[in-house]
N, C-alpha and C positions, 0 to 999 in steps of 0.2 A: 426871257428866252434869249440865248446868245445870237449874235449876228455872225456872218462869215468873217467879218473883220476881227471880231473877238477871237474866232478860231485861229485866224492867222497870227494874231498877237500872242496867243498862248501856245502856238504850235501844237494844237490838239489834233488827234486823229479825226478823220471824217468818213462817215458812212453814207451810203446812198439815200437812206430814208431818215436821216437825222432831222430833228426839228430845228429850224433856224428862223427865229423872229417871225413866226406865223407864215413862213414861206418854205418852199421845197429846196433841197440841195441843188438839183440841176438849174433851177431858176436863179438862185443866188450865185452859183458858179458862173453862169452866163453873164450876170450883171457885173461881177468883179472882173471877169475876163475882158469884157468890152471896155471897162474903165481903164484897165491896165494897157490894153491895146491902144486906146485913144491917146494915152500919154506917150507911148513909144512911137506910134505912127506920126504924131505931130512933129517929133524930132526928125522923122524921115520924110516929112511932107507927103505922106501917103494918104490918099483919099479912098482907097478900097476898103470894103467892109467884109471881114471874114464871117463865115457862118459857124456858129457854135452849136455843138450837140453833146449829149452825155448819156451814158447807159451803164448797166451792170450786167455781168455774166457770171453764172455759178456752174462749175463743172458738175457738181452733184445733181443739179436739176436736169442737166442734159442726160445723165445716166438714167434718170427717172422719166425721160422723154417729156419733160415740161417745156412748153414753147417759150422761147426767149427772143425778143425783138433785137435785131441788129440795127440800131439807130444810125450808126456810122454809114452802113450800106444804104439805108433808106434815105438819108440826107443827101448822099452823093447822087443817087438815082433820081431824086426829086429836084435837084439843082444842077442841071446840065447847062450851066451858063459859062460862056468863054471866060477863062482866067479866074473862075470862082475858086475860093479857098474855104476848105472845111476843117475846122479845128474840133477835135473830139477827145473827151476824157472818158476812160473806161475803168470801172472798178471790177477787177477780175478776181474771182474767189475760187479757191481749191479746198480740198478737205482739211488743209493745215492753216491756210492764211488767206487774207484778202489784201489786194495791192492795186494802186492806181497806176496806169500808164497812159501815154498820149499817142493819138493817131492824127496825122496831118495829111491832108490831100489837096492837090491842086489840079484844076482842069486846064486843058490846052485851049488854043484859040478857037477850036470847033465845039467846045463843051464836053469833049471826051476826057476820061480820067488820064492824067499825064503821069502822076507819081504819087506815092504814099511814103511818108516818113513816120517811123514809129520810134518813140523814145521810152526809156525805162531808167528810173533813178536808182535801181539796184540790180546789179548784174552778177552772174556766176558763169565763169568760163566765157566771158565776152558775150553773153546772151542775157537778155532781160528775164527776170524770174517769172513775170507774167506775160511779157511781150512775146517770148518764144512760144509758150503753149498756145497763146492766142493766134499767132501766125499759123501754127500747125493745125489747129482745130477749127478755125473759123472758115466757113465756106466761101464767103466773099473774098477774104484775104488769100485763100488758096487759088481762087480764080484769077487773081491779079498779083501772084507772087513775083512775077518778073518786073513789076513796077515798084516793089517795096525796097526801101533802104532802112536799115536799123542803125540808129545813132544812140549810143549809151548816154551821152550828156553827163552833166555833173552828178556825182553819186551822193545820195542823202547820208547824213552822218550815221555812224554806228549806233545801233539801238534806237534810232529816232523813228517817229511815226509820221513823217512829213512828206510822204511820197506824193500826196495830192498837191502840195505846194510846188514841188519840182515839176510835176505834170502840168500844172497851170502855167508856171513861168516858161516852160519850154514851148508850150503852144503859143503864148503871147509873142515870144521872141521869133518863132518860126513865121508867124503871120506878119510881123513888123519888119524883120531883118532877113528872113530866110535862113537863120541859124538857130541852134539851140541856145538856151539862156546861159550866160556866163556871169558869175557873180563878180561884182566890182570891188567887194571888200572881203575881209576874212571873217566878218560877222555872220549872223544868222540870215538865212534867206528871207525869213519872215520880216525882219526889220527893213531889208531892202525893198520888199514889195509894199510895205506900209508907207515908207518914205516916198515911193513912186506914186502911190495913190494920193498922197497929200501934196505932192509937188505941184507948183504952178506950171501950167502948160506954157511952152515957149511960143513966141510970136511966129505965126506962119508967114512964110515968104510967098509972095504972089507968083503963081506959076500958070502958064497958059495951057500946058498939057498935063493930063492926069498921070501921076507917077504909078507905074505898075510894080508888082512885086518882083524881086530879083529872079532872073531866069534860072540861075544855078542854085537850087535849094540844097544841093549836097554839100556846098561849101560851109563848113562848120568850124567853130572855134574848138569844140571838143573833138576827141579822137573818134574817127568814124570806123565802125566795125562792119566791114563787108565780109561775110562769112562764106561766100560761095562764088564760083566763077559763072555758073549758069544763072543764079539768082543771087542778088547781093543782100540776102537776108540771113539765111541759115544754110548749113551744109546740104548738098543735093539729096542725101538720104533722109533728111528731115522734112523738107518742104519740096513737094513735086508740083510745079505749076500745071494746071489743067491744059489740055491740048484738044481743040483749039481754044484760045482765050476768048471769052464771051465779050463782045462789044457792048458798051453801055447803051448805045443806040438801039441794040437788039434785045437788051435785057428786059424782062418783064417789069412794068411799073407797079410794083407791089411791095409789101413788106417782106423782108427776108428773116429767116430764123437761123440761129446758131446751129452748127452741125459738127459732130465729132466723127470724122472718117477721113483718113489721111490720103486716100486715093479716090476722090469722087469722080463720077462720070460727068461729061459736059451737061447732061440733062439734070444733074443733081441740084441745079440752081432753083428748082421748084420750091415755092414757099411752104409746101406741105411738110410738116415735121416727119423725120425719118422714123419708121416703125421697126427697123431691124434691131434685134436684141444685141446688146453689147456684151463682150466677153466678160465672164465672171472675174472678180478680183482674185489675184493669187494669194494663197495663204502666206502668212509671214514665215520667214526663214526660221524663226525661233520655234514656231509650232511644228514645222517639219522636223527639225533636229530633235525636239523633245519627243515627238511621236515615234521617230525611228529608234531612238535610244531605248524608250520604254518597251517597244515591240521586240527589241533585241534581248533586253533583260528578262522580260516576262517568260518567254518559253524556256530560257536557261534556268530560271528559278523553279519553274514547274518541273523541269527534268530532274533537277537536284532533289526536289521534294519526292518525286516518284521513286528515285533511286534509294532515298533514305527509307521510304516505306517498304521497299522490296527487300533490301539487303540488310537492314537493321531491325527487322520486325522481331519482337514487338517493341523493343526499346526505342527505336527511331520512328515509330509510327506517328506519334503526336507531332514531332518536329517536322517530319516529312509532310504531314497533312497541312501544317502551317505554311510551309514553303510553297506547297501547291496552291494554296489560297492566295498567297502574296503574288505568285506568278500570274495567276488569272487576273488579279486586280491591276497589276502593272500593264498587262496586255490590253485590258479594257481602256485604261487611261491613255495608252499610246494610240489606240484607234480613235478615241475621242479627240485627242490633240490634232490628229491629221485631218479629221472631218470638220472640226471647229477651230479655225485659226485664231490664235491669240493676238489681239490688236494691241501692239505696244506703242502706237502713236498716240500722243496726247493732243490736246487742242492748241498747241503752240508750235511754231516752227521758226527756225533760224533766230538770229539775234534781235529781230524786231518785235518779237512777241505777237506774231500774226495769229489770228484765231479762226477756227473753222465755223464761221458764221457769216452770212451774207452782209450783215450790217456791222461786223467787226472790221476794223480798218487799220491801215498803216499811216 
């Protein structure tokens, strides 16, 4: 059974429920994260210990009203310690693909949430392919949209399935340096991480005071994408922060559930899953066009058949009867196409070969 180090060396894709050396993926990710952080933190003489968490979210399960825990929110609410740091990896799945992105949170001197940084190693129009829908659909992130900063970070290579490696590296760098990860060489990220894991730790310098994390976590080597003036995450028409913002001190100490609704009320932070039905999916444009074309042709063919039967009787009776039957058939198919949309989407999306399965991964 492979270890997580084997997966790193092979640059293999990683699912949330993959079997790794008789251990779970979240447990092995936390182990490697702490090892990498220890190596980087020793260079910075930092003695703080970040809190690691990991979860998965599937949009299709939300449509079916299946409860899904928000471990990122739960970890923050359970660790209201001054200057605490939470590093979270999330496997976000849609109908077309699954992709890992990172969420980083820091508490202030009173133990209240200070800021959230979200990174994504694959972007479209300066927005992460799963970070953006996560920000738009997640209840906890909606409640704290004014504290979110999105940083693209380095982009994974074309057609690669290493988003989990970039997610892991970004979290380690944010915890140790306050910036996203910057590759030191032109080689593969996997080789850099393996070299870092095998590297001898540098000798620590004696310090009398504990070194804290950098205050300015927005300072980043990568280009920072602030897409809104009112909130530095996405355009104002995409993410609307709740008003008023719920204080963490007042928030219920319980597990939260993911939620898909773009304008929640302040009371929507209840952990009870929402029972409201979601709007039905729109038929595909192909089905609409096909149905309309057939509905247009059907009556025309029937009219031609009727005319042939009336004006060319008895010679045109047989031809007219055939045209009438064809017209009825075309009309019926057109109605069926409108009522039963043809799904042209396959199980793969974009250049990464993402698949519509919770355990299929990038």
